[in-house]
Backbone of each chain as ProteinMPNN parsed JSONL, in Angstrom:
{"seq_chain_A": "MAGIEQQVTTFTLIMFPIYILAFTLYIIRAVKGPTIPDTVLAIDAMTYDLAAFLVILSIFFRSPILIPTAIVLALWVYALDVYVSKYLESKEMGG", "coords_chain_A": {"N_chain_A": [[224.921, 160.735, 88.239], [223.694, 158.244, 88.455], [221.41, 158.364, 86.856], [222.192, 158.172, 84.313], [223.083, 155.464, 84.393], [220.686, 153.907, 84.71], [219.388, 154.985, 82.33], [220.771, 153.76, 80.421], [220.542, 151.016, 81.038], [217.619, 150.629, 80.727], [217.483, 151.252, 77.998], [219.03, 149.314, 76.624], [217.406, 147.034, 77.421], [215.126, 147.559, 76.007], [216.206, 147.213, 73.499], [216.628, 144.452, 73.222], [214.36, 142.647, 72.665], [214.079, 143.46, 69.959], [216.15, 142.697, 68.786], [216.115, 139.94, 68.905], [213.984, 139.425, 67.668], [215.007, 140.06, 65.193], [216.867, 137.763, 64.95], [215.194, 135.444, 64.886], [214.072, 135.734, 62.677], [216.303, 135.611, 60.842], [217.055, 132.728, 61.437], [214.661, 131.416, 60.593], [215.246, 131.76, 57.617], [217.597, 130.386, 57.504], [217.068, 127.922, 58.194], [215.111, 127.301, 56.303], [216.437, 128.025, 53.828], [216.732, 127.27, 50.302], [219.079, 126.501, 48.98], [222.825, 125.615, 49.735], [224.387, 128.068, 49.68], [222.5, 130.001, 50.791], [221.79, 129.293, 53.337], [224.437, 129.249, 54.685], [224.765, 132.137, 54.133], [222.932, 133.456, 55.513], [223.357, 132.304, 58.163], [225.809, 133.91, 58.19], [225.364, 136.155, 58.223], [223.678, 136.554, 60.75], [225.395, 135.785, 62.679], [227.151, 137.763, 62.769], [225.767, 139.901, 63.829], [225.056, 138.668, 66.011], [227.607, 138.981, 67.404], [227.599, 141.618, 67.816], [225.236, 141.905, 69.505], [226.254, 140.288, 71.671], [228.17, 142.209, 72.725], [226.465, 144.031, 73.407], [225.135, 142.994, 75.609], [226.975, 142.732, 77.292], [227.415, 145.309, 78.133], [225.085, 145.798, 79.233], [225.044, 143.778, 81.473], [227.103, 144.87, 82.963], [229.385, 143.52, 82.986], [232.891, 142.523, 81.869], [233.235, 140.035, 80.381], [232.053, 139.028, 78.412], [233.37, 140.1, 75.801], [235.787, 138.938, 74.716], [234.611, 136.984, 73.677], [233.04, 137.951, 71.395], [235.063, 138.782, 69.702], [235.967, 136.516, 69.028], [233.999, 134.99, 67.612], [233.32, 136.713, 65.576], [235.859, 136.157, 63.945], [235.367, 133.558, 63.801], [233.082, 132.956, 62.09], [233.887, 134.111, 59.8], [235.948, 132.081, 58.824], [234.038, 130.145, 58.496], [232.602, 130.868, 56.264], [235.012, 131.025, 54.495], [235.723, 128.343, 54.235], [233.38, 127.336, 53.518], [233.164, 128.367, 50.622], [235.146, 127.413, 49.751], [235.029, 124.677, 49.701], [232.687, 124.538, 48.173], [233.661, 125.449, 45.474], [235.757, 123.745, 44.635], [235.222, 121.352, 45.537], [236.729, 120.296, 47.708], [238.113, 120.192, 51.025], [240.523, 121.405, 51.355], [243.67, 120.873, 52.654]], "CA_chain_A": [[225.504, 159.452, 87.54], [222.533, 157.183, 88.525], [220.378, 158.651, 86.058], [222.911, 157.254, 82.864], [222.84, 154.033, 84.41], [219.218, 153.941, 84.44], [218.968, 155.11, 81.06], [221.519, 152.831, 79.502], [219.741, 149.742, 81.104], [216.31, 150.892, 80.133], [217.505, 151.29, 76.598], [219.461, 147.996, 76.26], [216.245, 146.45, 77.574], [214.125, 147.777, 74.984], [216.955, 146.592, 72.191], [216.768, 142.894, 73.339], [213.234, 141.983, 71.861], [214.128, 143.596, 68.691], [217.413, 141.923, 68.175], [215.758, 138.275, 69.151], [213.081, 139.423, 66.241], [215.907, 139.781, 63.703], [217.533, 136.336, 64.81], [214.177, 134.664, 64.65], [213.68, 135.812, 61.034], [217.194, 134.881, 60.044], [216.953, 131.601, 61.618], [213.92, 130.775, 59.491], [215.961, 131.872, 56.578], [218.815, 129.215, 57.674], [216.498, 126.337, 58.333], [214.578, 127.236, 54.885], [217.204, 128.27, 52.625], [216.848, 126.124, 49.529], [220.619, 125.971, 48.657], [223.606, 125.773, 50.809], [224.788, 129.393, 49.897], [221.385, 130.739, 51.137], [221.902, 128.779, 54.587], [225.522, 130.209, 54.99], [224.64, 133.466, 54.087], [221.806, 133.817, 56.952], [224.042, 132.116, 59.773], [226.607, 134.479, 58.389], [224.68, 137.754, 58.774], [223.179, 136.6, 62.176], [226.493, 135.747, 63.593], [227.947, 139.236, 62.718], [224.799, 140.563, 64.731], [225.317, 138.135, 67.297], [228.597, 139.596, 68.052], [227.175, 143.022, 68.468], [224.263, 141.532, 70.601], [226.966, 139.967, 73.109], [228.738, 143.426, 73.396], [225.454, 144.971, 74.119], [224.954, 142.197, 76.63], [228.024, 143.023, 78.513], [227.132, 146.568, 78.74], [223.92, 145.403, 80.384], [225.36, 143.064, 82.793], [228.234, 145.488, 83.417], [230.411, 142.726, 83.157], [233.686, 142.7, 80.315], [233.838, 138.832, 80.091], [231.564, 138.511, 76.699], [233.976, 141.113, 75.054], [236.46, 138.234, 73.965], [233.864, 136.064, 72.735], [232.478, 138.72, 70.422], [235.838, 139.003, 68.583], [236.305, 134.989, 68.239], [232.697, 134.66, 66.927], [233.434, 137.113, 64.192], [236.659, 135.388, 63.288], [235.024, 132.13, 63.235], [232.078, 132.857, 61.019], [234.401, 134.246, 58.565], [236.231, 130.788, 58.734], [232.874, 129.346, 57.927], [232.679, 131.316, 54.985], [236.007, 130.663, 53.402], [235.551, 126.93, 54.019], [232.294, 126.81, 52.477], [233.226, 128.628, 49.326], [236.297, 126.566, 48.921], [234.321, 123.426, 49.265], [231.665, 124.805, 46.881], [234.315, 125.712, 44.26], [236.809, 122.689, 44.289], [234.714, 120.174, 46.13], [237.219, 119.503, 48.577], [238.271, 121.268, 51.853], [241.777, 121.818, 51.247], [244.464, 120.502, 53.874]], "C_chain_A": [[224.336, 158.203, 87.389], [221.604, 157.157, 87.358], [221.159, 158.019, 84.535], [222.784, 155.855, 83.181], [221.551, 153.536, 84.279], [218.66, 153.83, 83.076], [219.548, 154.19, 80.057], [220.779, 151.485, 79.657], [218.654, 149.592, 80.607], [216.552, 150.565, 78.621], [218.019, 149.939, 75.948], [218.049, 147.044, 76.638], [215.482, 146.143, 76.532], [214.727, 146.941, 73.792], [216.756, 145.08, 72.274], [215.756, 142.329, 72.394], [213.377, 142.188, 70.354], [215.326, 142.524, 67.986], [216.895, 140.433, 67.954], [214.748, 138.287, 67.918], [213.927, 138.92, 65.26], [216.693, 138.214, 63.826], [216.623, 135.314, 64.426], [214.146, 134.47, 63.074], [214.966, 135.18, 60.194], [217.43, 133.302, 60.216], [215.965, 130.838, 60.54], [214.317, 130.365, 58.41], [216.76, 130.396, 56.5], [218.337, 128.155, 57.582], [215.855, 126.399, 56.717], [215.265, 126.956, 53.783], [217.304, 127.077, 51.663], [218.208, 125.467, 49.088], [221.329, 126.109, 49.891], [224.083, 127.134, 50.946], [223.903, 130.012, 50.677], [221.651, 130.536, 52.723], [223.138, 129.475, 55.432], [225.341, 131.488, 55.412], [223.653, 134.005, 55.388], [222.442, 133.355, 58.07], [225.073, 133.205, 59.621], [226.357, 135.843, 59.014], [224.328, 137.715, 60.111], [224.199, 136.659, 63.107], [227.265, 137.24, 63.868], [227.256, 140.058, 63.932], [224.642, 139.85, 65.988], [226.407, 138.653, 68.363], [228.108, 141.146, 68.692], [226.082, 142.731, 69.573], [225.248, 141.197, 71.782], [227.542, 141.244, 73.447], [227.758, 144.345, 74.203], [225.107, 144.393, 75.333], [225.742, 142.315, 77.775], [228.114, 144.357, 79.101], [225.871, 146.73, 79.823], [224.158, 144.874, 81.352], [226.402, 143.526, 83.421], [229.609, 144.706, 83.798], [231.534, 142.709, 81.55], [233.925, 141.084, 79.848], [233.364, 138.479, 78.648], [232.359, 139.339, 75.562], [234.767, 139.926, 73.994], [235.693, 137.46, 73.028], [233.043, 136.43, 71.442], [233.606, 138.867, 69.084], [236.181, 137.543, 68.019], [234.871, 134.883, 67.468], [232.781, 135.352, 65.358], [234.552, 136.584, 63.469], [236.054, 134.053, 62.694], [233.984, 132.022, 61.872], [232.873, 133.277, 59.5], [235.364, 133.093, 57.827], [235.258, 130.115, 57.936], [232.872, 129.539, 56.515], [233.416, 130.984, 54.175], [235.835, 129.287, 53.195], [234.668, 126.332, 53.284], [232.525, 126.969, 51.012], [234.399, 127.7, 48.8], [235.713, 125.195, 48.614], [233.353, 123.612, 48.109], [232.458, 124.856, 45.472], [235.241, 124.448, 43.677], [236.356, 121.371, 44.835], [235.788, 119.284, 46.884], [237.582, 120.449, 49.662], [239.631, 121.869, 51.875], [242.711, 121.812, 52.421], [244.933, 122.041, 54.622]], "O_chain_A": [[224.185, 157.447, 86.429], [221.093, 156.122, 86.932], [220.445, 157.395, 83.749], [222.403, 155.067, 82.316], [221.452, 152.539, 83.563], [217.831, 153.022, 82.659], [218.962, 153.87, 79.022], [220.415, 150.854, 78.665], [218.431, 148.547, 79.996], [215.885, 149.695, 78.062], [217.527, 149.503, 74.908], [217.805, 146.222, 75.754], [215.158, 145.031, 76.115], [214.041, 146.138, 73.16], [216.735, 144.498, 71.189], [216.111, 141.633, 71.442], [212.943, 141.365, 69.548], [215.285, 141.826, 66.973], [217.215, 139.796, 66.95], [214.661, 137.285, 67.208], [213.837, 137.866, 64.63], [217.044, 137.615, 62.809], [217.012, 134.368, 63.742], [214.183, 133.425, 62.423], [214.846, 134.47, 59.196], [217.921, 132.645, 59.298], [216.321, 129.912, 59.811], [214.124, 129.237, 57.956], [216.576, 129.517, 55.658], [218.934, 127.272, 56.964], [216.173, 125.482, 55.96], [215.032, 126.081, 52.949], [217.835, 126.026, 52.022], [218.413, 124.269, 48.891], [220.823, 126.554, 50.921], [224.253, 127.565, 52.087], [224.471, 130.76, 51.473], [221.732, 131.558, 53.404], [223.002, 130.076, 56.498], [225.579, 131.975, 56.518], [223.907, 135.008, 56.054], [222.157, 133.954, 59.107], [225.448, 133.661, 60.701], [226.91, 136.431, 59.943], [224.58, 138.716, 60.782], [224.137, 137.33, 64.137], [227.787, 137.657, 64.901], [227.871, 140.699, 64.785], [224.127, 140.399, 66.962], [226.306, 138.755, 69.586], [228.29, 141.587, 69.827], [226.136, 143.437, 70.58], [225.08, 141.799, 72.843], [227.428, 141.486, 74.649], [227.97, 145.081, 75.166], [224.752, 145.169, 76.221], [225.4, 142.095, 78.937], [228.653, 144.635, 80.172], [225.726, 147.454, 80.808], [223.592, 145.299, 82.359], [226.83, 142.889, 84.383], [230.533, 145.034, 84.542], [231.084, 142.845, 80.412], [234.773, 140.875, 78.981], [234.031, 137.825, 77.846], [231.954, 139.218, 74.406], [234.526, 139.889, 72.788], [235.992, 137.277, 71.848], [232.525, 135.638, 70.654], [233.3, 139.009, 67.9], [236.574, 137.341, 66.87], [235.099, 134.539, 66.308], [232.458, 134.815, 64.299], [234.349, 136.486, 62.259], [236.171, 133.595, 61.557], [234.079, 131.244, 60.923], [232.544, 132.871, 58.385], [235.567, 133.079, 56.613], [235.53, 129.576, 56.863], [233.079, 128.656, 55.682], [232.984, 130.607, 53.086], [235.784, 128.907, 52.026], [234.78, 125.307, 52.612], [232.239, 126.086, 50.204], [234.527, 127.334, 47.632], [235.845, 124.635, 47.525], [233.308, 122.807, 47.18], [231.958, 124.367, 44.458], [235.399, 124.232, 42.475], [237.023, 120.357, 44.63], [235.867, 118.057, 46.834], [237.404, 121.629, 49.357], [239.767, 122.923, 52.496], [242.58, 122.739, 53.22], [245.602, 122.046, 55.655]]}, "seq_chain_B": "MVMPDWLSNLSVWVGEIMIGVGVVSDVIAAIGMLRFPNFFVRLHAATIGTIWGAFLPLVGVAILSVGADYLGSYRWFMGGGALITAVLILILGPAGSHALARAAYRSKAAKVEPKCVDHLEEHIRGEERDRNA", "coords_chain_B": {"N_chain_B": [[240.778, 159.202, 85.161], [238.658, 162.035, 84.969], [235.872, 162.868, 83.598], [234.183, 165.766, 82.147], [230.745, 166.354, 83.061], [228.719, 166.838, 80.761], [230.092, 165.853, 78.715], [230.054, 163.098, 78.814], [227.202, 162.538, 79.12], [226.616, 163.454, 76.348], [228.193, 161.823, 74.8], [227.065, 159.108, 75.756], [224.662, 159.521, 74.632], [225.148, 159.717, 71.83], [226.02, 157.149, 71.564], [223.939, 155.743, 71.992], [221.899, 156.427, 69.932], [223.433, 155.54, 67.733], [223.18, 152.585, 68.264], [220.459, 152.278, 67.975], [219.734, 152.827, 65.667], [221.33, 150.807, 64.243], [220.11, 148.703, 65.125], [217.473, 148.925, 64.377], [218.115, 148.817, 61.361], [219.053, 146.118, 61.549], [216.551, 144.634, 61.83], [215.444, 145.303, 59.656], [217.117, 144.371, 57.397], [216.887, 141.501, 58.103], [214.049, 140.695, 57.523], [214.384, 141.584, 54.844], [216.257, 139.477, 54.159], [214.575, 137.124, 54.426], [212.494, 137.791, 52.826], [213.224, 138.275, 50.112], [213.778, 136.839, 46.588], [215.998, 134.995, 45.726], [219.156, 133.818, 45.921], [221.318, 135.61, 45.003], [220.13, 138.381, 45.305], [219.625, 138.155, 47.898], [221.886, 138.599, 48.806], [222.347, 141.432, 49.068], [220.607, 142.198, 51.415], [222.161, 140.797, 53.03], [224.442, 142.422, 53.27], [223.527, 144.8, 54.462], [222.877, 144.13, 57.01], [225.369, 143.302, 57.756], [226.84, 145.399, 57.615], [225.425, 147.8, 58.567], [223.863, 146.712, 60.648], [225.605, 145.402, 62.349], [228.245, 146.59, 62.334], [227.89, 149.35, 63.092], [226.25, 149.461, 65.571], [228.241, 148.424, 67.015], [230.617, 150.29, 67.113], [228.931, 152.205, 68.217], [228.633, 150.984, 70.736], [231.32, 151.357, 71.558], [231.569, 154.14, 72.0], [229.307, 154.854, 73.652], [230.381, 153.421, 75.89], [232.466, 154.712, 77.091], [231.537, 156.912, 78.056], [230.02, 155.922, 79.932], [230.176, 156.072, 83.132], [229.685, 154.474, 85.501], [230.44, 151.776, 84.849], [232.924, 151.245, 85.811], [236.642, 150.852, 85.493], [237.025, 149.129, 83.747], [235.516, 149.634, 81.639], [236.914, 150.946, 79.374], [238.403, 148.757, 78.657], [236.022, 147.292, 77.348], [235.121, 149.129, 75.529], [237.488, 149.322, 73.885], [237.542, 146.578, 72.971], [234.968, 146.175, 71.513], [235.351, 148.01, 69.385], [237.54, 147.149, 68.14], [236.379, 144.467, 67.597], [234.564, 145.673, 65.55], [236.272, 146.94, 63.516], [236.787, 144.398, 62.833], [234.875, 143.173, 61.531], [234.063, 144.98, 59.607], [236.057, 144.389, 57.722], [236.121, 141.565, 57.486], [233.669, 140.603, 56.745], [232.649, 141.871, 54.44], [234.584, 140.768, 52.55], [234.085, 137.618, 53.162], [231.492, 137.697, 52.127], [231.943, 138.189, 49.505], [233.311, 136.08, 48.803], [231.623, 134.039, 49.243], [229.854, 134.63, 47.146], [231.048, 134.355, 45.004], [231.797, 131.541, 44.696], [229.517, 130.545, 44.826], [228.425, 131.286, 42.46], [230.214, 130.062, 40.523], [230.073, 127.477, 41.223], [227.553, 127.017, 40.487], [225.775, 126.441, 42.333], [223.748, 128.062, 43.012], [220.994, 129.503, 41.283], [221.16, 132.182, 38.753], [218.881, 134.209, 38.529], [216.221, 136.74, 37.654], [217.629, 136.992, 34.512], [219.064, 139.082, 32.112], [221.474, 139.48, 30.649], [224.493, 138.026, 30.795], [227.885, 138.422, 31.226], [229.842, 137.586, 32.472], [229.307, 134.768, 32.554], [229.674, 134.038, 29.765], [232.473, 134.89, 29.405], [233.534, 133.058, 31.152], [232.708, 130.646, 29.691], [234.133, 131.016, 27.46], [236.945, 131.108, 28.241], [237.118, 128.197, 29.105], [236.616, 127.072, 26.687], [238.948, 127.809, 25.401], [240.705, 126.419, 27.023], [240.336, 123.992, 26.22], [240.886, 123.693, 23.635]], "CA_chain_B": [[240.479, 160.233, 84.461], [237.611, 162.48, 85.124], [235.306, 163.608, 82.274], [232.923, 166.647, 82.477], [229.22, 165.844, 83.057], [228.246, 166.978, 79.534], [230.655, 164.959, 77.683], [229.674, 161.626, 79.36], [225.974, 162.638, 78.581], [226.834, 163.442, 74.783], [228.709, 160.137, 74.436], [225.921, 158.181, 75.868], [223.285, 159.895, 73.474], [225.383, 159.475, 70.309], [226.027, 155.708, 71.144], [222.248, 155.016, 72.16], [221.329, 156.435, 68.78], [223.938, 154.455, 66.953], [222.83, 151.378, 68.511], [219.209, 152.12, 67.879], [219.694, 152.756, 64.0], [221.73, 149.719, 63.86], [219.19, 147.5, 65.594], [216.356, 148.883, 63.188], [218.331, 148.086, 60.102], [219.078, 144.705, 61.349], [215.427, 144.069, 61.66], [214.925, 145.488, 58.036], [218.138, 143.241, 56.957], [216.28, 140.182, 58.509], [213.1, 140.961, 56.702], [214.93, 141.254, 53.2], [216.864, 138.096, 53.757], [213.435, 136.432, 54.26], [211.53, 137.8, 51.672], [213.93, 138.535, 48.738], [213.449, 135.802, 46.117], [216.97, 134.256, 45.593], [220.674, 133.753, 46.707], [222.111, 136.799, 44.789], [219.376, 139.437, 45.848], [219.452, 138.178, 49.36], [223.324, 139.262, 49.486], [221.873, 142.924, 49.535], [220.164, 142.166, 52.501], [223.258, 140.592, 53.95], [225.352, 143.557, 53.266], [222.754, 145.719, 55.404], [223.028, 143.251, 58.059], [226.747, 143.081, 58.395], [227.658, 146.845, 57.928], [224.425, 148.806, 59.513], [223.138, 145.968, 61.8], [226.666, 145.226, 63.255], [229.399, 147.699, 62.324], [227.167, 150.613, 63.637], [226.056, 149.295, 67.007], [229.517, 148.028, 67.959], [231.079, 151.673, 67.236], [227.869, 152.99, 69.009], [228.883, 150.799, 72.276], [232.372, 151.996, 71.919], [231.436, 155.486, 72.173], [229.011, 154.808, 75.067], [231.224, 152.804, 76.984], [233.327, 155.764, 77.405], [230.939, 158.108, 78.88], [229.284, 155.469, 80.946], [231.219, 155.86, 84.552], [229.495, 153.365, 86.323], [231.115, 150.582, 84.675], [234.384, 151.289, 86.155], [237.812, 151.134, 84.699], [236.959, 147.913, 82.738], [234.609, 150.034, 80.401], [238.057, 150.942, 78.365], [238.437, 147.347, 77.676], [234.631, 146.962, 76.803], [235.001, 150.236, 74.388], [238.435, 148.601, 72.777], [237.117, 145.253, 72.166], [233.942, 146.851, 70.754], [236.157, 148.84, 68.385], [238.316, 145.899, 67.658], [235.182, 143.876, 66.536], [233.881, 146.335, 64.799], [237.143, 146.709, 62.503], [237.366, 143.115, 62.033], [233.533, 142.781, 60.931], [234.195, 145.924, 58.497], [237.068, 143.812, 56.906], [235.823, 140.262, 57.117], [232.241, 140.688, 56.328], [232.396, 141.832, 52.867], [235.365, 139.502, 52.145], [233.457, 136.552, 53.107], [230.397, 137.678, 51.255], [232.123, 137.883, 47.848], [234.014, 134.881, 48.522], [230.616, 133.0, 48.74], [229.044, 134.747, 46.091], [231.936, 133.982, 43.804], [231.702, 130.245, 44.945], [228.16, 130.013, 44.607], [228.117, 131.43, 40.886], [231.15, 129.356, 39.766], [229.769, 126.062, 41.153], [226.325, 126.816, 40.001], [224.836, 126.193, 43.667], [222.508, 128.987, 43.061], [220.766, 130.062, 40.027], [220.877, 133.488, 38.488], [217.422, 134.629, 37.593], [215.73, 136.753, 36.264], [218.958, 137.949, 33.917], [218.834, 139.624, 30.65], [222.435, 139.195, 29.877], [225.398, 137.488, 31.486], [229.082, 138.593, 30.595], [230.878, 136.526, 33.177], [229.054, 133.38, 32.078], [230.28, 134.174, 28.364], [233.62, 134.705, 29.63], [234.041, 131.775, 31.712], [232.86, 129.688, 28.844], [235.369, 131.232, 26.581], [238.054, 130.407, 29.063], [237.19, 126.757, 28.897], [237.133, 126.831, 25.284], [240.641, 127.961, 24.849], [241.57, 125.47, 27.705], [240.412, 122.863, 25.701], [241.375, 123.911, 22.078]], "C_chain_B": [[239.191, 160.842, 84.517], [236.933, 163.482, 84.129], [234.242, 164.624, 82.745], [231.728, 166.092, 82.106], [228.618, 165.704, 81.469], [228.702, 166.246, 78.676], [230.234, 163.576, 77.678], [228.306, 161.497, 78.896], [226.113, 162.493, 76.963], [227.061, 162.054, 74.302], [227.679, 159.023, 74.512], [225.035, 158.3, 74.918], [223.789, 159.409, 72.392], [225.551, 157.804, 70.437], [224.851, 155.158, 71.274], [222.03, 155.065, 70.709], [221.891, 155.709, 67.598], [223.456, 153.085, 67.119], [221.333, 151.234, 68.31], [218.875, 152.16, 66.445], [220.223, 151.284, 63.675], [220.845, 148.491, 64.07], [217.99, 147.746, 64.652], [216.726, 148.37, 61.754], [218.538, 146.615, 60.195], [217.742, 144.215, 61.18], [215.183, 144.047, 60.045], [215.766, 144.373, 57.225], [217.535, 141.705, 57.003], [214.944, 139.972, 57.488], [213.458, 140.902, 55.017], [215.442, 139.9, 53.017], [215.66, 136.906, 53.691], [212.449, 136.387, 53.174], [212.007, 137.948, 50.123], [214.071, 136.857, 47.821], [214.815, 134.889, 45.825], [218.172, 134.645, 46.1], [221.246, 135.44, 46.447], [221.432, 138.192, 45.026], [219.398, 139.144, 47.101], [221.033, 138.779, 49.692], [223.055, 140.598, 49.697], [221.482, 143.121, 50.865], [221.256, 141.831, 53.591], [224.454, 141.809, 54.153], [224.792, 144.624, 54.396], [222.829, 145.076, 56.705], [224.42, 143.281, 58.517], [227.187, 144.607, 58.866], [226.664, 147.629, 58.824], [224.077, 148.153, 60.368], [224.456, 145.461, 62.61], [227.758, 146.082, 63.559], [229.001, 148.872, 63.288], [227.01, 150.441, 65.057], [227.45, 149.113, 67.553], [230.484, 149.395, 68.156], [230.249, 152.45, 68.246], [228.448, 152.704, 70.651], [230.228, 151.077, 72.41], [232.188, 153.535, 72.606], [230.588, 155.589, 73.528], [229.327, 154.379, 75.882], [232.134, 153.686, 77.54], [232.947, 156.723, 78.232], [230.23, 157.345, 79.999], [230.138, 155.07, 82.201], [230.98, 154.837, 85.167], [229.799, 151.952, 86.085], [232.443, 150.177, 85.009], [235.241, 151.331, 85.271], [237.733, 149.941, 83.631], [236.181, 148.829, 81.521], [235.795, 150.582, 79.418], [238.224, 149.715, 77.748], [237.13, 146.849, 76.965], [234.939, 147.951, 75.673], [236.109, 149.5, 73.388], [238.049, 147.58, 72.232], [236.044, 145.49, 71.54], [234.449, 147.116, 69.491], [236.832, 148.01, 67.618], [237.436, 145.019, 66.896], [234.557, 144.267, 65.312], [234.875, 146.637, 63.529], [237.264, 145.535, 61.889], [235.912, 142.718, 61.246], [233.702, 143.791, 59.593], [235.286, 145.032, 57.301], [236.585, 142.67, 56.388], [234.289, 140.201, 56.164], [232.169, 140.927, 54.823], [233.306, 140.863, 52.274], [234.524, 138.224, 52.223], [232.09, 136.339, 52.125], [230.653, 137.527, 49.755], [232.75, 136.561, 47.826], [232.921, 133.95, 48.351], [229.883, 133.131, 47.597], [229.717, 134.158, 44.71], [231.767, 132.364, 43.639], [230.466, 129.789, 44.398], [227.911, 130.209, 42.938], [229.057, 130.372, 40.213], [230.74, 127.795, 39.916], [228.328, 125.86, 40.865], [225.535, 126.097, 40.943], [223.711, 126.938, 43.52], [222.37, 129.675, 41.785], [220.476, 131.718, 39.707], [219.803, 133.639, 37.681], [216.699, 135.684, 38.372], [217.264, 137.53, 35.918], [218.611, 137.98, 32.453], [220.345, 139.288, 29.866], [223.744, 138.821, 31.206], [227.015, 137.345, 31.099], [230.007, 137.646, 31.189], [230.409, 135.062, 32.721], [230.023, 133.088, 30.607], [231.997, 133.957, 28.651], [234.156, 133.539, 30.186], [233.901, 130.572, 30.489], [233.873, 129.837, 27.865], [236.565, 130.786, 26.984], [238.244, 128.858, 28.89], [237.389, 126.394, 27.788], [238.412, 126.955, 24.75], [241.364, 126.859, 25.511], [241.435, 124.254, 26.834], [240.914, 122.638, 24.184], [243.186, 123.456, 22.406]], "O_chain_B": [[238.352, 160.086, 84.028], [237.326, 164.625, 83.894], [233.483, 164.327, 83.667], [231.568, 165.454, 81.065], [228.141, 164.654, 81.038], [227.954, 165.853, 77.78], [230.074, 162.948, 76.631], [228.037, 160.466, 78.28], [225.732, 161.469, 76.397], [226.331, 161.346, 73.608], [227.449, 158.206, 73.621], [224.591, 157.308, 74.34], [223.068, 158.621, 71.779], [225.229, 157.144, 69.449], [224.63, 154.087, 70.709], [221.951, 153.995, 70.105], [221.206, 155.308, 66.657], [223.317, 152.406, 66.101], [220.875, 150.102, 68.459], [217.863, 151.606, 66.014], [219.578, 150.598, 62.882], [220.844, 147.489, 63.355], [217.497, 146.745, 64.131], [215.969, 147.693, 61.059], [218.305, 145.874, 59.24], [217.641, 143.308, 60.354], [214.838, 143.083, 59.362], [215.189, 143.571, 56.49], [217.695, 140.883, 56.101], [214.956, 139.023, 56.704], [212.838, 140.252, 54.176], [215.206, 139.219, 52.019], [215.806, 135.903, 52.992], [211.801, 135.443, 52.721], [211.282, 137.766, 49.145], [214.434, 135.85, 48.429], [214.452, 133.724, 45.662], [218.293, 135.719, 46.688], [221.514, 136.262, 47.324], [222.17, 139.174, 44.944], [219.1, 140.164, 47.722], [221.278, 139.352, 50.754], [223.627, 141.036, 50.696], [221.913, 144.084, 51.499], [221.325, 142.35, 54.705], [225.179, 141.936, 55.139], [225.581, 145.213, 55.134], [222.83, 145.907, 57.613], [224.612, 143.286, 59.733], [227.662, 144.975, 59.94], [227.13, 148.114, 59.856], [223.805, 148.87, 61.331], [224.162, 145.056, 63.735], [228.183, 146.321, 64.689], [229.766, 149.265, 64.169], [227.599, 151.227, 65.799], [227.744, 149.711, 68.588], [231.057, 149.571, 69.231], [230.775, 153.244, 69.026], [228.663, 153.549, 71.52], [230.532, 151.074, 73.603], [232.715, 153.878, 73.664], [231.02, 156.283, 74.449], [228.777, 154.695, 76.937], [232.625, 153.332, 78.611], [233.689, 157.33, 79.004], [229.837, 157.987, 80.972], [230.696, 153.978, 82.312], [231.93, 154.124, 85.488], [229.52, 151.055, 86.881], [233.015, 149.141, 84.67], [234.908, 151.786, 84.177], [238.501, 149.972, 82.671], [236.451, 148.481, 80.372], [235.297, 150.618, 78.292], [238.206, 149.556, 76.527], [237.218, 146.034, 76.046], [235.018, 147.328, 74.615], [235.763, 149.122, 72.269], [238.135, 147.492, 71.007], [236.079, 144.742, 70.563], [234.024, 146.494, 68.518], [236.739, 148.115, 66.395], [237.644, 144.796, 65.704], [234.151, 143.59, 64.367], [234.309, 146.589, 62.437], [237.693, 145.396, 60.743], [235.984, 141.902, 60.328], [233.436, 143.276, 58.507], [235.127, 145.175, 56.088], [236.51, 142.497, 55.171], [234.121, 139.74, 55.035], [231.61, 140.115, 54.086], [232.814, 140.087, 51.456], [234.267, 137.756, 51.114], [231.711, 135.31, 51.565], [229.918, 136.963, 48.944], [232.699, 135.927, 46.772], [233.029, 133.082, 47.486], [229.333, 132.191, 47.022], [229.169, 133.683, 43.715], [231.609, 131.916, 42.504], [230.351, 128.826, 43.64], [227.292, 129.381, 42.269], [228.555, 129.787, 39.253], [230.964, 126.97, 39.031], [227.834, 124.736, 40.953], [224.717, 125.252, 40.58], [222.646, 126.46, 43.909], [223.277, 130.297, 41.232], [219.668, 132.377, 40.362], [219.7, 133.337, 36.492], [216.557, 135.58, 39.59], [217.884, 138.314, 36.637], [218.029, 137.123, 31.788], [220.385, 138.907, 28.696], [223.775, 139.347, 32.318], [227.42, 136.255, 30.696], [230.829, 136.999, 30.541], [231.294, 134.225, 32.547], [230.839, 132.183, 30.439], [232.646, 133.022, 28.182], [235.183, 133.038, 29.73], [234.774, 129.72, 30.328], [234.467, 128.846, 27.438], [237.267, 130.116, 26.226], [239.322, 128.345, 28.589], [238.201, 125.495, 27.569], [238.874, 126.313, 23.807], [242.348, 126.323, 25.0], [242.41, 123.51, 26.722], [241.259, 121.559, 23.703], [244.003, 123.473, 21.485]]}, "name": "protein", "num_of_chains": 2, "seq": "MAGIEQQVTTFTLIMFPIYILAFTLYIIRAVKGPTIPDTVLAIDAMTYDLAAFLVILSIFFRSPILIPTAIVLALWVYALDVYVSKYLESKEMGGMVMPDWLSNLSVWVGEIMIGVGVVSDVIAAIGMLRFPNFFVRLHAATIGTIWGAFLPLVGVAILSVGADYLGSYRWFMGGGALITAVLILILGPAGSHALARAAYRSKAAKVEPKCVDHLEEHIRGEERDRNA"}
């Protein structure tokens, strides 16, 4: 059983820098993004990946405390999408 | 519940392969998001980033955590939470992208170029003409 533990920990450690590279590229687009939809789309894609990253992180730390955070993050960024598109389309937030 | 050794090994391997494919396509989507020329082309990269870059690794984590016995009985909670997040992303990601694309087109916040023909624009213009008449 110790073999599996070692293998999973090494694997997740290798995955982290690749994820950080992807987040860096998304953040560059979010900062540069010439229009508002570009910024929102970059943050949208980045946050869905951040939810996956948090779940992998909870496997790495062997603690389940990060799992509810990932669910809330996925729901929150959908709310961001809907609010921004509502504002763009009718120039008001809607009560 | 005791799992045979080969089954837990298999599920760990399958989960790791799914996470690996997801991470690689995540980087591909990020590069596309940076290099593509305008908003409507970048939507393609965003689709890769949400489905292949987030949905697939989450399902992979759910499969992996079933086989990882060293996590204790909390691994069922981890796997279930990962599966719920995966299903939420599968439903909400495309819905959010579509809402954003529609709003960006209708409010003219992002330019559609290069374009040869735009039937939606003609349709919207026709609707406006009918409303004004």
